[in-house]
C-alpha positions in Angstrom: 40.8 14.1 -10.7 40.8 16.2 -7.6 41.6 15.6 -4.0 38.4 13.7 -3.5 39.1 11.3 -6.1 42.4 9.8 -5.2 44.6 10.0 -2.1 47.1 7.3 -1.2 50.6 6.8 -0.3 53.2 8.8 -2.1 50.5 10.6 -4.0 50.2 7.8 -6.6 47.0 6.6 -8.2 47.4 2.9 -7.5 44.1 1.9 -8.9 44.1 1.0 -12.5 41.7 2.4 -15.1 38.4 0.7 -15.8 39.6 -0.9 -19.1 42.6 -2.2 -17.2 40.4 -3.9 -14.6 38.2 -5.6 -17.4 41.3 -7.3 -18.7 42.5 -8.7 -15.3 41.2 -12.2 -14.5 40.7 -13.1 -10.9 40.5 -9.6 -9.6 38.8 -9.3 -6.3 37.2 -5.9 -5.4 36.2 -4.6 -2.0 34.7 -1.3 -1.0 35.1 -0.2 2.7 33.5 2.7 4.6 35.9 3.9 7.2 34.7 7.1 9.0 37.7 9.5 9.6 39.9 8.1 6.8 40.1 11.7 5.3 42.3 12.7 8.2 45.9 12.9 6.9 47.2 11.0 9.9 44.7 8.1 9.5 45.2 8.1 5.8 49.0 7.9 6.1 48.7 5.1 8.7 46.2 3.1 6.5 48.5 3.6 3.5 51.5 2.1 5.4 49.5 -1.0 6.4 48.1 -1.4 2.9 51.4 -1.0 1.2 52.6 -4.0 3.0 50.0 -6.3 1.2 51.1 -7.9 -2.0 49.1 -7.4 -5.1 46.8 -4.6 -3.8 45.7 -1.5 -5.6 43.6 1.0 -3.7 42.2 4.5 -3.7 40.5 6.7 -1.1 37.4 8.8 -1.8 38.0 11.4 0.9 34.5 13.1 0.3 32.9 10.0 1.3 35.4 8.2 3.6 35.3 5.1 1.2 38.4 3.0 0.4 38.2 1.1 -2.8 40.6 -1.9 -3.0 41.5 -4.5 -5.6 43.4 -7.6 -5.0 45.2 -9.3 -8.0 46.7 -12.0 -5.9 45.1 -13.8 -3.1 42.8 -11.5 -1.1 43.1 -11.3 2.7 40.4 -12.8 4.8 37.7 -10.5 6.3 39.3 -10.6 9.7 42.8 -9.6 8.4 41.3 -6.6 6.5 39.4 -5.4 9.7 42.7 -5.8 11.6 44.5 -3.5 9.2 41.8 -0.8 9.5 41.9 -1.3 13.4 45.8 -0.7 13.4 45.2 2.6 11.6 42.6 3.6 14.3 39.7 3.1 11.8 36.5 0.9 12.0 36.0 -0.9 8.7 32.4 -1.3 7.5 32.1 -3.2 4.2 29.9 -1.9 1.6 27.8 -4.4 -0.4 28.2 -8.1 -0.8 31.5 -9.4 0.0 33.2 -11.7 -2.6 33.7 -15.3 -1.3 37.5 -14.9 -1.5 37.3 -12.4 1.3 34.3 -13.7 3.1 36.2 -16.9 4.2 35.5 -16.3 7.8 32.1 -17.8 7.8 31.9 -21.0 9.6 30.9 -23.9 7.2 28.4 -26.4 8.4 28.5 -30.1 7.7 25.7 -32.5 7.5 25.9 -35.1 10.2 25.5 -38.6 9.2 22.4 -40.3 10.5 
């Protein structure tokens, strides 16, 4: 794997292989586009923020500015993820449908009694 495949704090590949992911139950996966994350300063800043989250594995595709994240424990809410990227000076744009565990920021409506 080259520079484009993996870049994260301490140069470690923190994302498990595909076969490992299939065995994990309750894994939440999120894909985020963050323009400029390939910059070493932004990448290090983001890594410092992400490393503070429990149960996370991630990798950065530096060719496409995509951050792939997996949460084994409880996934942070959508607003919390956006805040992490904002602290690193990046704007998070979520790719694809968000899992319900992350998309908890939606307001739930209740039917009013007649």
